[in-house]
N, C-alpha and C positions, 0 to 999 in steps of 0.2 A: 532369849529366843529371835532370831531374825527370821521375819514373816513377810510375805509378799502378797498383795491383794490388789482388788480394784476399789477405788473409793471414788464414788460420785463420777466414774467415769475415768477417772486417772489411776495410772499405775501407783502403788504406795509401798514402800518399804520401811520397815521398822524392828527395831530391837527393844523387846519388851517382855519382862518375866511373864513365864506361862498362865499365873493366876491373874495377870490384869485382865479386867472385863472391859468390853467393848465401849461401853458408855463413858469410862473414865479415860480408855485411849483416845475418843472422840474429842473430849474435850481438852484433855492436857497435851496430847502430840498435835492435834490438827485444828485445835481452836474452834471446832464445830459444837456449839452449844444447844443446837435443836433438840437433841436426845437428852432429856433431863433425868438425871437419878431422882427417883422419888421413892417409892417403897423398898427397892431393892431386892423385890422377889419376885416380880414379873407378873404383878397383879394391877397395878395402876395403868400402865400402859404409856407413862410420859417419856419412856426411853425408846418408843417405838422405831425400828429402822427397817429398811428393806434387805433382807439377806439372802444372796441367791433370789431374788424376786418375791420372796416370802415375808410376809410381817413378821418381826421378830423382836422380842425384848433384849436390848442391848446391855441390859443390868445381870442378864444370864448367860449372856455368851461369852467365854473365856477367850482371849485373842490367839491362843494356838489353834482354834477352829477357822481362823479366817484365812490361812494358807490356801493360795490359788482361787479364793471366792471373791463374790463381789457383795460389797456394801453400798448402799445408797441411804444418805439422810435426808431430812427435809431440806437442807440447803442445796442438795444438789437435785432433789426432786422438784423445788421450784421454778427451774427452768424448763419443764416440761409441759407439753400441750395437754397432758393428761392433768396437771396442777391447774391449769386455767379452767377445766371443766369443773372441779371441785371447787375453786374460788367463785366460780360464777353461782354454782348451786348454793354454796353457803352464803353469799351476799343475796341471792334471791329468797332465799329464806329468812334471812334477817339475823343471820348467825353473826356473833362478834366474840368469838372464843378468846378467852385470856392467852398471853404469851405463854404460860406454863403448859398450855394443854394442846396448843393448836397444832404443832406437829404430829402430835399422835391421832387426832382426830382426822386430819388430811390424810395419813398415811392408813388409817383404818379404812376410812372411805375409798381410797384407791384401791387396796386389796381386795376389799369386798367387790367393787364394780370390775376387777381383773376377772373374777370367777363367775361374776352374774350381772348382766347389764339390766333385768329387771327383778332387783332382789324382791322377795317377800318381806312381809312386817318381821317373821321369825328370824329369817337371815339377818335383816337389820339388827333386830335385839340383840341376837348372837355375837354379831361381828362388833358391835358397840359396847358389850356388856364390861370390856376389857378397859374403857376408857374412865376412870373415876370422876374426873373432874367436870361438875356439872355449872360450870359458868354460863352456859347457854340452856336453855331448855332443851329437855329430850325430844319435844317434839319439834321444835326447829332444826335438831341436828339429824333427826329422820327426815324431814323435809329437805333438808340441805343434800342430803346422799340421793333421794329421789330425784332433785331438779338436776343433781351433777349428772346421773344416770342419763336422764332426758338429753342433757347436754353432749354427753358423750357419744350416745346412740346417734344424735344428729350428726356430730362430726363424722363418726366412721361411716354412716351412710353418705354424707356430701362425698367423702374421700374415694368410695366405691363407684360413684357415679361419674 
């Protein structure tokens, strides 16, 4: 099946069997290894990407759904100002996530902050529950999100003045 979509801001065209999963396509066809196959059931969060702006598990998304859509991987997200906010927050909280889960933790934080710049404890708990890797403490993850939220709010306020 021929599929055209946007990948990290660039037009992409591929021919792939319809049953191919996005996580496999990203790794094999585009050399993007940030979305990692883990449980392959959408539970561990290690294959997280942004699909049309929403946090999505790439291990559950068949490529036929990509037609005309936009996919942003951690490799594309690293070039944004939004990433800088999260990087700052994680560093300030003393987080040092492993290479296996870093992309999911960053994209989960970003997705949460898109909907709420002052997330409650419950909202953070819900958002982070889909990331199984606990290479860093849960409290540092929560604090990292809070610091990132403050940085993002500050940046938005500076932009509006």
